[in-house]
VEXTORKOL-926090 format. One line per field, with one value per atom (N, C-alpha, C, O): residue number from 1; residue in one letter; atom name; x, y, z. Coordinates in Angstrom, 3 decimals, decimal comma, always signed. Example, Ala and Ser with C-alpha at 12.3 -4.5 7.8 and 13.67 -1.06 7.14 Angstrom:
BEGIN
balum: c(1_1_1_1_2_2_2_2)
drennu: c(A_A_A_A_S_S_S_S)
fike: c(N_CA_C_O_N_CA_C_O)
x: c(+13,190_+12,300_+13,200_+14,236_+12,850_+13,670_+12,900_+13,409)
y: c(-5,690_-4,500_-3,300_-3,319_-2,250_-1,060_+0,030_+1,138)
z: c(+7,800_+7,800_+7,800_+8,465_+7,080_+7,140_+7,870_+8,039)
//
This chain:
BEGIN
balum: c(1_1_1_1_2_2_2_2_3_3_3_3_4_4_4_4_5_5_5_5_6_6_6_6_7_7_7_7_8_8_8_8_9_9_9_9_10_10_10_10_11_11_11_11_12_12_12_12_13_13_13_13_14_14_14_14_15_15_15_15_16_16_16_16_17_17_17_17_18_18_18_18_19_19_19_19_20_20_20_20_21_21_21_21_22_22_22_22_23_23_23_23_24_24_24_24_25_25_25_25_26_26_26_26_27_27_27_27_28_28_28_28_29_29_29_29_30_30_30_30_31_31_31_31_32_32_32_32_33_33_33_33_34_34_34_34_35_35_35_35_36_36_36_36_37_37_37_37_38_38_38_38_39_39_39_39_40_40_40_40_41_41_41_41_42_42_42_42_43_43_43_43_44_44_44_44_45_45_45_45_46_46_46_46_47_47_47_47_48_48_48_48_49_49_49_49_50_50_50_50_51_51_51_51_52_52_52_52_53_53_53_53_54_54_54_54_55_55_55_55_56_56_56_56_57_57_57_57_58_58_58_58_59_59_59_59_60_60_60_60_61_61_61_61_62_62_62_62_63_63_63_63_64_64_64_64_65_65_65_65_66_66_66_66_67_67_67_67_68_68_68_68_69_69_69_69_70_70_70_70_71_71_71_71_72_72_72_72_73_73_73_73_74_74_74_74_75_75_75_75_76_76_76_76_77_77_77_77_78_78_78_78_79_79_79_79_80_80_80_80_81_81_81_81_82_82_82_82_83_83_83_83_84_84_84_84_85_85_85_85_86_86_86_86_87_87_87_87_88_88_88_88)
drennu: c(M_M_M_M_I_I_I_I_K_K_K_K_C_C_C_C_G_G_G_G_R_R_R_R_G_G_G_G_A_A_A_A_V_V_V_V_C_C_C_C_L_L_L_L_V_V_V_V_V_V_V_V_L_L_L_L_L_L_L_L_A_A_A_A_G_G_G_G_C_C_C_C_T_T_T_T_E_E_E_E_L_L_L_L_S_S_S_S_G_G_G_G_T_T_T_T_N_N_N_N_S_S_S_S_E_E_E_E_G_G_G_G_H_H_H_H_L_L_L_L_T_T_T_T_N_N_N_N_L_L_L_L_S_S_S_S_D_D_D_D_N_N_N_N_L_L_L_L_I_I_I_I_A_A_A_A_I_I_I_I_A_A_A_A_A_A_A_A_P_P_P_P_Y_Y_Y_Y_Q_Q_Q_Q_D_D_D_D_L_L_L_L_S_S_S_S_T_T_T_T_V_V_V_V_R_R_R_R_I_I_I_I_N_N_N_N_P_P_P_P_E_E_E_E_D_D_D_D_G_G_G_G_C_C_C_C_Y_Y_Y_Y_E_E_E_E_Y_Y_Y_Y_R_R_R_R_H_H_H_H_V_V_V_V_G_G_G_G_P_P_P_P_V_V_V_V_E_E_E_E_T_T_T_T_T_T_T_T_Y_Y_Y_Y_L_L_L_L_P_P_P_P_L_L_L_L_R_R_R_R_A_A_A_A_K_K_K_K_A_A_A_A_G_G_G_G_N_N_N_N_P_P_P_P_L_L_L_L_C_C_C_C_S_S_S_S_R_R_R_R_P_P_P_P_P_P_P_P_E_E_E_E)
fike: c(N_CA_C_O_N_CA_C_O_N_CA_C_O_N_CA_C_O_N_CA_C_O_N_CA_C_O_N_CA_C_O_N_CA_C_O_N_CA_C_O_N_CA_C_O_N_CA_C_O_N_CA_C_O_N_CA_C_O_N_CA_C_O_N_CA_C_O_N_CA_C_O_N_CA_C_O_N_CA_C_O_N_CA_C_O_N_CA_C_O_N_CA_C_O_N_CA_C_O_N_CA_C_O_N_CA_C_O_N_CA_C_O_N_CA_C_O_N_CA_C_O_N_CA_C_O_N_CA_C_O_N_CA_C_O_N_CA_C_O_N_CA_C_O_N_CA_C_O_N_CA_C_O_N_CA_C_O_N_CA_C_O_N_CA_C_O_N_CA_C_O_N_CA_C_O_N_CA_C_O_N_CA_C_O_N_CA_C_O_N_CA_C_O_N_CA_C_O_N_CA_C_O_N_CA_C_O_N_CA_C_O_N_CA_C_O_N_CA_C_O_N_CA_C_O_N_CA_C_O_N_CA_C_O_N_CA_C_O_N_CA_C_O_N_CA_C_O_N_CA_C_O_N_CA_C_O_N_CA_C_O_N_CA_C_O_N_CA_C_O_N_CA_C_O_N_CA_C_O_N_CA_C_O_N_CA_C_O_N_CA_C_O_N_CA_C_O_N_CA_C_O_N_CA_C_O_N_CA_C_O_N_CA_C_O_N_CA_C_O_N_CA_C_O_N_CA_C_O_N_CA_C_O_N_CA_C_O_N_CA_C_O_N_CA_C_O_N_CA_C_O_N_CA_C_O_N_CA_C_O_N_CA_C_O_N_CA_C_O_N_CA_C_O_N_CA_C_O_N_CA_C_O_N_CA_C_O_N_CA_C_O_N_CA_C_O)
x: c(+1,202_+0,579_+1,116_+1,076_+1,911_+2,680_+3,101_+2,973_+3,763_+5,086_+3,416_+2,365_+3,357_+1,792_+1,608_+1,736_+1,301_+1,011_+1,830_+1,349_+3,624_+4,716_+4,924_+5,630_+4,403_+4,695_+3,179_+3,345_+1,750_+0,578_+1,404_+1,478_+1,792_+2,707_+3,846_+3,647_+4,774_+5,632_+5,076_+5,581_+3,988_+3,034_+2,335_+2,319_+1,909_+1,325_+2,976_+3,245_+3,795_+5,133_+4,906_+4,786_+4,842_+6,294_+4,770_+5,147_+3,558_+2,497_+2,432_+2,184_+2,659_+2,880_+3,233_+2,593_+4,391_+5,883_+5,792_+5,957_+5,430_+4,859_+4,059_+3,710_+3,664_+2,534_+3,397_+4,530_+2,473_+3,180_+2,729_+1,574_+4,205_+3,604_+4,126_+5,346_+3,555_+3,842_+3,662_+4,248_+2,402_+2,241_+2,216_+2,397_+1,993_+2,664_+1,492_+0,503_+1,986_+1,163_+2,505_+3,618_+1,667_+2,935_+3,344_+4,386_+2,336_+3,248_+3,699_+3,858_+3,930_+5,132_+4,110_+4,756_+2,408_+2,317_+1,824_+1,811_+1,523_+0,971_-0,168_-1,008_-0,469_-1,725_-2,874_-4,069_-1,751_-2,208_-1,535_-0,705_-2,113_-3,137_-2,988_-4,049_-2,427_-2,415_-4,614_-5,515_-4,834_-6,167_-5,723_-6,554_-4,139_-3,760_-3,127_-2,811_-2,826_-2,603_-3,742_-3,749_-4,990_-5,627_-6,503_-7,408_-6,125_-7,032_-6,104_-6,695_-5,066_-4,221_-3,943_-3,308_-4,050_-3,425_-4,739_-5,902_-3,738_-5,246_-6,107_-5,685_-7,332_-8,654_-8,613_-9,158_-7,587_-7,801_-6,701_-6,712_-5,788_-5,005_-5,548_-6,583_-4,819_-5,097_-4,264_-3,107_-5,395_-4,623_-5,206_-5,468_-5,099_-5,313_-3,822_-3,674_-2,737_-1,361_+0,061_+1,149_-0,526_+0,022_+1,895_+1,578_+2,945_+4,655_+5,059_+4,567_+6,017_+7,450_+8,919_+9,532_+9,290_+9,695_+11,258_+11,411_+12,174_+13,435_+14,291_+14,785_+14,190_+16,172_+15,315_+15,568_+14,235_+13,760_+12,626_+11,869_+12,363_+10,715_+10,292_+10,288_+9,526_+8,068_+7,143_+7,333_+5,773_+5,200_+4,810_+4,869_+4,326_+3,953_+2,276_+1,238_+2,984_+0,613_+1,187_+1,826_+0,520_+0,605_-0,107_-1,085_-0,103_-0,915_-1,275_-0,274_-2,274_-2,261_-3,020_-4,234_-2,370_-2,990_-2,927_-2,813_-3,165_-3,453_-2,169_-2,092_-1,606_+0,428_+0,802_+1,809_+0,736_+1,750_+1,308_+0,763_+1,856_+1,353_+2,895_+3,941_+2,847_+3,922_+3,585_+2,532_+4,766_+4,689_+5,120_+6,272_+3,943_+4,328_+3,787_+2,902_+4,456_+4,230_+3,221_+2,475_+2,597_+1,764_+1,248_+1,426_+0,728_+0,283_-0,921_-2,088_-0,497_-1,108_-2,296_-2,665_-3,005_-4,364_-3,830_-4,059_-2,737_-2,100_-1,036_-0,724_-1,013_+0,173_+0,871_+1,156_+1,408_+2,985_+3,263_+2,719_+4,216_+4,798_+4,456_+4,848_+3,849_+3,378_+4,963_+5,315_+5,571_+6,883_+6,794_+5,652_+8,007_+7,513_+8,936_+9,393_+10,002_+11,029_+11,012_+9,971_+11,979_+12,310_+14,106_+14,997_+13,221_+14,913_+16,055_+16,303_+16,614_+18,113_+18,899_+20,092)
y: c(-1,018_+0,214_+0,746_+0,887_+1,251_+2,866_+2,627_+3,684_+1,556_+2,019_+2,124_+2,248_+2,109_+1,986_+3,337_+3,960_+4,593_+5,443_+5,850_+6,079_+6,289_+6,357_+6,483_+7,354_+5,772_+5,707_+6,436_+6,945_+6,252_+7,740_+9,755_+10,690_+9,120_+10,779_+11,030_+12,150_+10,608_+10,414_+10,696_+11,557_+9,931_+9,666_+11,711_+12,638_+11,575_+13,605_+14,238_+14,722_+14,341_+15,122_+15,535_+16,565_+13,643_+13,931_+14,986_+16,009_+14,704_+14,551_+16,081_+16,770_+16,969_+18,718_+18,804_+18,673_+19,061_+18,765_+19,528_+20,597_+18,209_+18,549_+19,394_+19,366_+20,418_+20,700_+21,901_+22,143_+22,621_+24,319_+25,551_+25,942_+26,315_+27,083_+28,424_+28,316_+29,492_+30,653_+31,341_+32,209_+31,650_+33,011_+33,036_+32,052_+34,188_+35,455_+36,385_+36,428_+37,293_+38,782_+39,036_+38,514_+40,538_+41,973_+41,627_+42,047_+40,410_+40,424_+38,684_+38,092_+37,773_+36,939_+36,047_+35,767_+35,351_+34,954_+33,915_+34,267_+32,777_+31,931_+32,370_+32,034_+32,948_+32,460_+31,377_+31,308_+30,407_+29,202_+27,985_+27,535_+27,183_+26,270_+25,075_+25,198_+24,118_+23,393_+22,469_+23,171_+21,450_+21,288_+19,730_+18,984_+19,252_+18,529_+18,654_+17,775_+20,159_+20,715_+21,117_+21,074_+21,584_+22,269_+20,936_+21,086_+20,029_+18,955_+17,450_+16,409_+17,640_+17,608_+18,277_+17,718_+20,094_+20,995_+20,590_+20,204_+20,949_+21,083_+22,577_+23,635_+22,116_+23,110_+24,771_+25,717_+24,561_+25,528_+26,670_+27,582_+27,013_+27,088_+28,562_+28,487_+29,557_+30,874_+30,531_+30,790_+29,868_+29,292_+30,002_+29,605_+31,381_+32,868_+33,650_+34,833_+32,873_+33,628_+32,804_+33,032_+31,476_+29,994_+31,403_+32,205_+31,344_+31,256_+30,151_+29,483_+30,044_+28,826_+29,396_+30,396_+28,556_+29,466_+29,509_+28,395_+30,456_+29,384_+28,253_+27,353_+28,991_+27,902_+25,980_+24,827_+26,829_+24,569_+24,233_+23,319_+25,101_+24,569_+24,054_+23,078_+23,808_+24,559_+25,412_+26,415_+24,658_+26,534_+26,452_+25,797_+27,830_+28,594_+28,988_+28,771_+29,700_+30,321_+31,564_+31,494_+32,888_+33,683_+33,687_+32,958_+34,160_+33,833_+34,762_+35,423_+35,636_+36,273_+36,476_+36,643_+36,488_+36,118_+37,783_+38,863_+36,907_+38,813_+39,646_+40,428_+39,714_+39,893_+39,504_+38,930_+39,313_+39,242_+37,976_+36,874_+38,837_+38,201_+37,526_+38,125_+36,489_+35,291_+34,396_+34,343_+33,737_+32,741_+31,451_+31,130_+30,567_+29,012_+27,956_+28,098_+26,863_+25,160_+25,243_+25,158_+25,366_+25,020_+23,573_+22,798_+22,828_+21,327_+20,362_+20,569_+19,371_+18,201_+18,571_+19,661_+16,896_+16,639_+16,254_+16,358_+15,481_+14,046_+16,025_+16,507_+16,141_+17,403_+17,715_+18,864_+16,404_+16,747_+18,069_+18,339_+18,508_+20,410_+19,447_+18,399_+20,120_+20,100_+20,768_+21,833_+20,516_+20,387_+20,832_+20,798_+21,553_+21,750_+20,987_+21,086_+20,325_+19,418_+18,129_+17,701_+17,479_+16,252_+17,795_+18,560_+17,038_+17,111_+17,209_+16,168_+17,674_+17,359_+16,684_+16,469)
z: c(-0,122_+0,249_-0,398_-1,620_+0,626_+0,686_-0,343_-0,962_-1,303_-1,803_-3,129_-2,499_-3,628_-4,636_-4,139_-5,193_-2,848_-2,429_-3,062_-4,172_-3,006_-2,785_-4,637_-5,146_-5,185_-6,632_-7,773_-8,882_-7,022_-6,510_-7,041_-7,838_-5,719_-5,454_-6,377_-6,847_-6,789_-7,765_-9,152_-9,873_-9,534_-11,251_-11,113_-11,924_-9,748_-10,406_-10,294_-11,393_-9,622_-10,242_-11,307_-11,970_-11,354_-12,563_-13,547_-14,119_-13,615_-14,804_-14,488_-15,478_-12,934_-13,328_-14,023_-15,066_-14,009_-14,412_-16,008_-16,596_-16,174_-17,868_-18,466_-19,647_-17,360_-18,615_-18,715_-18,298_-19,430_-19,800_-19,287_-19,116_-18,983_-17,358_-18,987_-19,111_-20,084_-20,443_-20,394_-21,041_-19,347_-19,698_-17,462_-16,745_-17,090_-16,115_-16,144_-16,875_-14,895_-15,169_-14,827_-14,888_-14,261_-13,487_-12,593_-12,090_-11,974_-10,415_-10,650_-9,582_-12,021_-12,174_-11,197_-10,188_-11,090_-10,799_-12,396_-13,576_-11,847_-13,670_-13,881_-13,046_-14,629_-15,869_-16,054_-15,764_-16,799_-16,602_-16,442_-17,232_-14,847_-14,044_-15,047_-15,658_-15,549_-15,541_-15,481_-15,023_-15,846_-14,815_-14,358_-13,841_-14,631_-13,334_-12,315_-11,514_-12,279_-10,583_-10,317_-9,087_-10,727_-10,646_-9,856_-9,036_-10,201_-9,642_-8,661_-8,373_-8,418_-6,892_-6,274_-5,380_-5,998_-5,421_-4,187_-4,308_-2,843_-1,383_-1,966_-2,431_-1,711_-1,562_-1,443_-2,013_-0,298_+1,036_+0,406_+1,232_-0,656_-1,090_-2,216_-2,878_-2,233_-3,576_-5,310_-5,640_-6,150_-6,189_-8,106_-9,241_-7,178_-8,678_-8,310_-8,615_-7,625_-6,934_-6,984_-6,455_-8,066_-7,783_-8,741_-9,619_-8,430_-9,032_-8,439_-7,529_-9,068_-9,242_-8,470_-8,841_-7,381_-6,620_-7,938_-8,437_-8,405_-8,561_-8,504_-9,182_-6,765_-6,471_-6,515_-6,863_-5,886_-5,676_-6,618_-6,290_-8,150_-8,344_-8,017_-8,767_-6,888_-6,900_-6,270_-5,583_-6,735_-6,877_-5,153_-4,112_-5,902_-4,231_-4,584_-5,210_-3,658_-3,294_-2,164_-1,114_-3,083_-1,970_-0,678_-0,843_+0,560_+2,105_+2,162_+1,885_+2,382_+3,246_+4,492_+4,383_+5,894_+7,215_+7,563_+6,984_+9,642_+9,532_+9,697_+8,749_+10,157_+10,172_+9,349_+9,762_+8,048_+7,397_+5,793_+5,736_+4,833_+3,227_+2,879_+3,130_+2,403_+2,517_+1,199_+0,562_+1,001_+0,264_+0,547_+0,838_+0,430_+0,954_+0,051_-0,793_+0,357_-0,720_-1,167_-0,192_-2,074_-3,114_-2,461_-3,400_-1,403_-1,777_-2,106_-1,772_-2,750_-2,706_-1,904_-1,470_-1,786_-0,659_-0,534_+0,671_-0,565_+0,475_+1,413_+2,501_+0,815_+1,977_+1,248_+0,911_+0,750_+0,057_-1,337_-2,408_-0,673_-2,430_-3,881_-4,393_-4,048_-5,611_-6,668_-6,161_-7,484_-8,012_-9,006_-9,465_-9,990_-12,167_-11,663_-12,801_-10,945_-11,302_-10,782_-10,283_-10,828_-9,352_-8,523_-8,891_-6,973_-6,157_-6,615_-7,223_-6,639_-6,812_-5,842_-6,055)
//
């Protein structure tokens, strides 16, 4: 069961990385998220403010909190971070 879960997570990350992300707005947020990425992202995140962190290639979204606004890793429904490339 654990091996199957790990395989599914790897497949999802690889599929999310195969999508074309050509457009960004003036703030650097992606304007075209793939349907695969939208389907696997956890529902509590703001998908209108997604960008890719250039340091690690993982997706981030802007979280507006009561004290500060910061970027947090975009996570799948299972809780793992979503990245556009595998870790080095």
